[in-house]
C-alpha positions in Angstrom: -4.0 -8.1 17.8 -0.4 -9.3 17.9 2.0 -10.2 15.1 4.2 -13.3 15.2 6.9 -13.8 12.6 6.3 -17.0 10.5 8.9 -17.0 7.8 11.3 -14.6 6.0 12.8 -15.2 2.6 16.1 -13.5 1.9 17.0 -12.8 -1.7 13.4 -13.5 -2.6 14.1 -11.3 -5.7 17.4 -10.3 -7.4 16.9 -6.7 -6.5 14.8 -4.4 -4.2 11.2 -5.5 -3.6 9.0 -2.4 -4.0 5.5 -3.9 -4.2 3.3 -6.5 -2.5 -0.4 -7.5 -2.7 -2.6 -10.6 -2.3 -4.5 -12.3 -5.0 -7.7 -13.5 -3.2 -8.6 -17.2 -3.1 -10.6 -18.6 -6.0 -12.7 -21.8 -6.2 -9.6 -23.8 -7.2 -6.8 -22.4 -5.1 -6.0 -20.5 -1.8 -4.8 -16.9 -1.9 -1.4 -16.1 -3.4 1.1 -13.4 -2.4 2.3 -11.2 -5.3 5.6 -9.3 -5.1 7.1 -6.8 -7.6 10.8 -5.9 -7.8 13.4 -3.8 -9.5 14.6 -7.0 -11.0 11.7 -6.5 -13.5 9.6 -9.5 -12.3 6.5 -10.3 -10.4 6.7 -13.4 -8.2 3.8 -15.4 -6.9 4.1 -17.2 -3.6 2.0 -19.7 -1.6 0.4 -17.7 1.1 1.1 -19.9 4.2 4.7 -20.9 3.6 6.2 -18.5 1.0 7.0 -21.2 -1.5 7.6 -19.7 -4.9 4.8 -20.8 -7.3 6.0 -19.0 -10.5 7.8 -15.9 -11.8 6.1 -13.4 -14.1 8.2 -11.6 -16.6 7.4 -9.1 -19.3 8.7 -5.7 -18.0 12.0 -4.2 -19.1 12.5 -2.0 -16.0 11.7 -2.4 -12.4 8.1 -3.1 -11.1 6.7 -0.2 -9.1 3.3 -1.6 -8.1 1.2 -4.7 -8.2 -2.6 -4.9 -7.9 -5.0 -7.9 -7.8 -8.6 -8.1 -9.0 -11.0 -8.8 -6.1 -12.0 -12.1 -7.7 -8.4 -13.2 -7.6 -8.2 -14.3 -11.2 -6.2 -11.4 -12.7 -3.6 -9.0 -11.6 -1.7 -6.0 -12.9 1.8 -4.7 -12.6 3.1 -1.2 -13.3 6.7 -0.6 -14.2 9.3 2.1 -14.6 9.1 1.1 -18.3 5.8 3.1 -18.4 3.7 0.0 -19.1 1.0 -1.7 -17.1 0.8 -5.4 -17.7 -2.5 -7.2 -16.9 -2.1 -11.0 -16.6 -3.9 -14.1 -15.6 -2.8 -15.1 -12.1 -2.9 -18.8 -12.7 -1.5 -19.1 -16.2 0.7 -15.9 -16.3 -0.8 -15.2 -19.8 -0.8 -11.5 -20.7 -4.4 -10.2 -20.9 -3.6 -6.6 -21.8 -0.7 -4.1 -22.0 -1.5 -0.5 -21.1 0.9 2.2 -22.2 1.6 5.6 -20.7 4.1 8.4 -21.2 7.3 8.2 -19.1 6.9 8.5 -15.4 3.1 8.2 -15.7 2.3 4.8 -14.0 2.8 4.4 -10.3 0.5 2.8 -7.7 -2.6 0.9 -9.0 -5.8 -0.4 -7.4 -8.8 -2.2 -8.7 -12.1 -0.9 -7.5 -14.1 -3.1 -5.0 -16.2 -4.6 -7.8 -13.2 -5.1 -10.1 -14.8 -3.1 -12.9 -12.1 -0.4 -13.0 -8.4 -0.2 -12.6 -7.1 3.1 -11.2 -3.5 4.0 -12.1 -1.7 6.9 -10.4 -0.5 9.2 -13.2 2.7 10.7 -11.8 3.7 13.9 -13.4 0.5 14.4 -15.2 -1.2 15.2 -11.9 -4.0 12.7 -12.6 -5.4 9.2 -12.1 -6.4 7.2 -15.1 -9.3 4.8 -14.9 -9.3 1.7 -17.2 -12.4 -0.4 -17.9 -11.4 -4.0 -17.0 -13.8 -5.5 -19.5 -12.4 -3.7 -22.5 -9.1 -2.4 -21.2 -9.9 1.0 -22.6 -9.2 4.2 -20.8 -12.6 5.5 -19.7 -11.7 8.7 -17.9 -8.8 10.7 -16.5 -9.3 12.4 -13.1 -7.2 15.5 -13.1 -6.1 17.4 -9.9 -7.0 21.0 -10.4 -4.1 23.5 -10.5 -3.7 25.5 -7.3 -4.3 29.1 -8.1 -1.8 31.7 -7.0 1.8 30.7 -7.9 3.2 32.0 -11.1 4.0 29.4 -13.8 7.7 30.1 -13.3 7.4 29.3 -9.6 9.4 26.2 -9.0 7.4 25.2 -6.0 4.9 24.5 -8.8 1.2 24.2 -9.2 1.3 20.6 -10.5 1.1 17.5 -8.2 3.0 14.3 -8.9 0.6 11.5 -8.0 2.1 8.6 -6.2 -0.7 6.6 -4.6 -4.4 5.8 -5.0 -7.1 4.2 -2.8 -10.8 3.3 -3.4 -13.5 3.7 -0.7 -15.1 0.4 0.2 -18.3 1.4 -1.6 -16.4 2.4 -4.8 -17.9 5.9 -4.8 -14.7 7.8 -3.9 -11.1 7.7 -5.1 -8.3 9.3 -3.2 -4.8 10.0 -4.5 -1.7 11.1 -2.7 0.8 13.5 -4.1 4.5 14.4 -3.9 3.7 17.7 -2.2 1.8 16.1 0.7 -1.8 16.8 -0.4 -4.5 14.2 -0.8 -7.2 14.7 -3.5 -10.6 13.1 -3.3 -12.8 12.4 -6.3 -16.4 11.5 -6.9 -15.9 8.6 -9.4 -19.3 8.4 -10.9 -19.4 12.0 -11.7 -15.6 12.1 -12.5 -15.5 15.2 -10.3 -12.8 16.5 -8.0 -14.3 17.1 -4.6 -11.6 18.5 -2.3 -8.1 18.3 -0.9 -7.1 16.8 2.5 -4.3 18.8 4.1 -1.9 17.9 6.9 1.1 16.2 5.4 4.0 18.3 4.1 6.0 15.6 2.3 5.1 12.9 -0.2 2.1 10.6 0.5 3.3 7.3 -0.9 0.4 5.1 0.4 -3.3 5.4 1.1 -6.0 2.9 2.3 -9.6 3.3 3.3 -11.2 1.4 6.2 -13.0 -1.7 4.9 -16.1 -0.7 7.0 -16.2 3.0 6.9 -16.3 4.7 3.5 -15.3 8.0 5.2 -12.2 6.8 7.0 -8.9 7.1 5.1 -5.4 6.4 6.3 -2.3 7.9 4.8 1.5 7.3 5.1 3.9 10.1 4.4 7.6 10.8 4.2 7.0 13.3 7.0 7.1 10.3 9.4 3.4 10.5 10.3 0.3 8.3 9.7 -2.9 10.3 9.4 -6.5 9.3 9.8 -9.0 11.5 7.9 -12.7 11.9 7.6 -12.4 12.0 3.9 -15.9 13.3 3.4 -15.8 15.9 6.1 -12.3 17.0 5.0 -11.2 16.6 8.6 -7.9 15.3 10.0 -9.2 13.1 12.9 -5.9 11.6 14.1 -2.1 11.6 13.7 0.0 8.6 14.7 3.7 9.0 15.1 6.5 6.6 16.1 8.5 5.7 13.0 12.0 7.3 13.0 11.9 8.1 9.3 9.7 8.1 6.2 6.5 6.0 6.3 6.4 4.4 2.9 3.3 2.1 3.1 0.2 1.5 5.1 -2.5 -1.2 5.0 -5.6 -1.9 7.2 -6.6 -5.2 8.7 -9.6 -7.0 7.3 -11.6 -6.3 10.5 -10.7 -2.6 10.4 -9.3 -2.7 13.9 -5.6 -2.2 13.1 -3.2 -0.8 10.5 0.3 -1.9 9.6 3.0 0.4 8.3 6.4 0.1 6.8 9.2 2.7 6.9 12.6 3.6 5.8 13.6 3.1 9.4 13.6 -0.6 8.4 10.7 -1.6 10.7 7.1 -2.7 10.4 4.7 -1.3 13.0 1.3 -2.5 14.1 -1.1 0.2 15.3 -4.3 -0.3 17.4 -6.9 2.1 16.0 -8.9 2.3 19.2 -5.7 3.4 21.1 -4.4 5.3 18.0 -1.0 4.0 19.0 1.8 1.7 17.9 1.5 -1.5 19.8 4.2 -3.6 18.2 7.4 -3.1 16.1 8.9 -5.8 13.9 12.5 -5.6 12.8 12.8 -8.4 10.3 14.2 -6.3 7.5 17.7 -4.7 7.1 16.6 -1.9 4.7 13.6 0.3 4.1 10.2 -1.4 4.0 8.3 -0.5 0.8 5.2 -2.6 1.2 2.9 -4.2 3.8 -0.3 -6.1 2.9 -2.9 -8.0 5.0 -4.2 -11.1 3.4 -7.9 -10.8 2.6 -10.3 -13.3 4.3 -11.6 -16.3 2.4 -10.5 -19.6 0.9 -10.7 -23.1 2.4 -6.9 -23.3 3.1 -6.8 -20.1 5.1 -5.9 -21.0 8.7 -5.4 -17.6 10.2 -4.6 -14.0 9.5 -1.5 -13.1 7.6 0.5 -9.9 7.0 3.4 -9.7 4.5 6.1 -7.1 4.2 8.7 -6.4 1.5 12.0 -4.5 1.5 14.9 -2.9 -0.4 17.0 -5.7 1.2 15.3 -8.1 -1.4 13.4 -10.0 1.4 9.8 -10.9 2.1 8.6 -11.5 5.7 5.3 -13.2 6.6 3.6 -12.7 9.9 0.7 -14.4 11.7 -1.7 -12.3 13.6 -4.6 -13.0 15.9 
């Protein structure tokens, strides 16, 4: 696999762009690229040429995360204003507004069937699961306190949850914390299973392989990308190459490669058979907060696409084959 730059949009937003995802194709339109920014908006872009389709407003502080339903019809945005806004992708109409305490909504992901929206719970050391048919909170998955430290110990026993990822079969949910640990839950039983160790700084991004429900990738401020057997609790590989924090990771639709973005201002492509970086893209002039491979499907989809977003307010689009 090799990346080729197609187009970059400078000043795509009025402030740093922190979030990116793809709304899958529907029967009436091709996929759309969704970006979220500190300018308090979500913008929707045509997926082959980055032409702005519409701007979605509604938050009163910056947008920290965006997530799209697997059917492509609805999406959600979380904000520093402590609200999650669920909206219709094609009309921009608000479907639901979910409220949380301050600093309690971070990264979000819909489960593979679109029945549940998982929202990383920040300082509450939990993940909230919302039913997408009623938009009611169905369960809170809490990370158990680590036994040992005294309550006064500032190293703390609580974990600030930054990131979430669903296994491709929807049976497991993983979340990454500020202290570097990853927690894995059995969703059906709402039960904590185990921690995955190895990182020692914040885990800001997680993604499962689309083909292997055991294989989990993590990106951390310690500069490393880890591959875990999330069921066997084993670290099976470490990939290093970025010069600074690794802020985001996504896996290609065929499961053969991952892309990462870093505060070293680069996007890297990694071959998973080689477990090595095979390409570095330097389109951005500031830290790269999001990378996202376009999902397959849609009549208008000509080839693979990868998008990246940055603190420099830009979006870059790449072709891969």
